C-alpha positions as CSV (number, residue, x, y, z in Angstrom):
1,V,-7.5,-14.5,20.1
2,K,-10.0,-13.5,22.7
3,F,-9.6,-10.3,24.7
4,T,-11.6,-7.7,26.6
5,A,-11.8,-4.1,25.5
6,G,-9.0,-2.1,27.2
7,Q,-7.1,-5.3,28.0
8,E,-3.4,-5.3,27.0
9,V,-2.7,-8.2,24.6
10,P,0.9,-9.1,23.8
11,V,1.3,-10.0,20.1
12,D,4.4,-11.1,18.2
13,L,3.8,-10.7,14.5
14,T,7.3,-11.8,13.6
15,K,6.6,-15.5,14.2
16,D,5.0,-17.6,11.5
17,E,2.6,-20.0,13.1
18,G,2.3,-21.9,9.8
19,T,-1.4,-21.2,9.4
20,D,-1.0,-17.4,8.8
21,K,-1.9,-16.1,5.4
22,A,-1.6,-12.4,4.8
23,V,-4.9,-10.6,4.6
24,V,-4.3,-7.3,2.8
25,T,-6.4,-4.5,4.0
26,L,-6.0,-1.8,1.4
27,A,-6.8,1.8,1.3
28,P,-6.4,2.4,-2.5
29,P,-4.0,5.2,-3.4
30,T,-5.4,8.5,-4.5
31,D,-5.3,9.5,-8.1
32,D,-2.5,11.9,-7.2
33,A,-0.5,9.1,-5.5
34,V,-1.0,6.9,-8.6
35,A,0.3,9.6,-10.8
36,E,3.4,10.1,-8.6
37,L,4.0,6.4,-8.3
38,V,4.1,6.0,-12.1
39,K,6.1,9.2,-12.5
40,A,8.7,7.9,-10.0
41,A,9.0,4.6,-11.7
42,K,10.2,6.2,-15.0
43,I,8.6,3.4,-17.0
44,A,10.3,2.6,-20.3
45,K,8.6,1.3,-23.4
46,D,9.1,-2.5,-23.2
47,E,8.9,-2.9,-19.4
48,V,6.5,-5.1,-17.4
49,A,4.9,-3.5,-14.4
50,M,3.5,-5.6,-11.5
51,E,1.4,-4.8,-8.5
52,P,1.0,-7.4,-5.8
53,G,-2.3,-7.0,-3.9
54,G,-3.4,-3.9,-5.9
55,A,-7.0,-3.2,-5.4
56,D,-8.5,-1.7,-8.6
57,A,-5.7,-1.9,-11.2
58,R,-5.5,1.9,-11.5
59,T,-1.8,2.0,-10.9
60,L,-1.2,-0.6,-13.7
61,I,-3.6,1.1,-16.0
62,A,-1.7,4.3,-15.5
63,A,1.6,2.4,-16.0
64,V,0.5,0.9,-19.3
65,K,-0.8,4.2,-20.5
66,A,2.6,5.7,-19.6
67,G,4.3,3.2,-21.8
68,A,4.7,-0.2,-20.0
69,K,4.4,-3.2,-22.3
70,R,2.0,-4.8,-19.9
71,G,0.9,-4.9,-16.3
72,V,0.3,-7.8,-13.9
73,L,-1.9,-7.5,-10.8
74,I,-2.0,-10.3,-8.3
75,Q,-5.1,-10.1,-6.2
76,P,-5.9,-12.6,-3.4
77,N,-9.5,-11.4,-3.0
78,E,-11.9,-12.7,-5.7
79,D,-14.4,-9.8,-5.5
80,K,-11.6,-7.2,-5.8
81,G,-10.1,-9.1,-8.7
82,K,-13.4,-9.0,-10.5
83,A,-13.7,-5.3,-9.9
84,A,-10.1,-4.8,-11.1
85,K,-10.9,-6.7,-14.3
86,E,-13.9,-4.4,-14.9
87,Q,-11.6,-1.3,-14.5
88,V,-9.2,-2.9,-17.1
89,K,-12.1,-3.5,-19.5
90,K,-13.4,0.0,-19.0
91,A,-9.9,1.4,-19.8
92,E,-9.9,-0.9,-22.9
93,L,-6.6,-2.5,-21.8
94,E,-7.6,-6.2,-21.8
95,G,-4.6,-8.1,-23.0
96,K,-2.3,-5.4,-21.6
97,V,-3.2,-5.5,-17.9
98,D,-3.5,-9.1,-16.6
99,V,-5.5,-9.5,-13.3
100,Q,-4.6,-12.8,-11.6
101,Q,-6.2,-14.4,-8.6
102,G,-3.8,-15.6,-5.9
103,Q,-1.5,-14.9,-3.1
104,P,1.1,-12.2,-4.1
105,A,3.9,-14.1,-2.4
106,D,3.2,-17.2,-4.5
107,S,3.4,-15.5,-7.9
108,K,6.1,-16.6,-10.4
109,E,5.6,-13.3,-12.4
110,Y,8.2,-11.3,-10.5
111,A,11.1,-12.6,-12.6
112,E,9.6,-10.9,-15.7
113,A,8.8,-7.6,-13.9
114,N,10.9,-4.5,-14.4
115,V,8.8,-2.4,-12.1
116,V,7.0,-3.6,-9.0
117,F,4.6,-1.2,-7.3
118,L,4.5,-2.0,-3.6
119,Y,1.7,-0.3,-1.8
120,L,1.5,-2.7,1.1
121,G,2.7,-2.8,4.7
122,D,6.4,-3.2,5.2
123,D,6.0,-6.8,6.5
124,L,4.4,-7.9,3.2
125,N,6.8,-5.8,1.0
126,V,9.7,-7.6,2.6
127,S,8.2,-11.0,2.3
128,L,7.9,-10.6,-1.5
């Protein structure tokens, strides 16, 4: 799309052109928001928590520390995925928090999840 600054550009984001892939632009939640998300989820002992598109695995780390059996993060960005794995390693939760590379909408992990943290735009939340 080419346009000039100040020019009005009609855009219809409801149509799938077949070549569109979601690019998640993320402002990671604050520590307070993470704490509130985990608290609101009321995670039980043997539950699996999942976070599609999560940036740094903080929410899943907190969920596992709160009692979740395991956490699964689906990260489409390779660099962010590596950074998330480092956070998991730093928290000493390797084997409990699984960081996977891929498109969140393509994951088969949702069937096992008891808790899904959605910190994405409404359009992506609905598509999952």
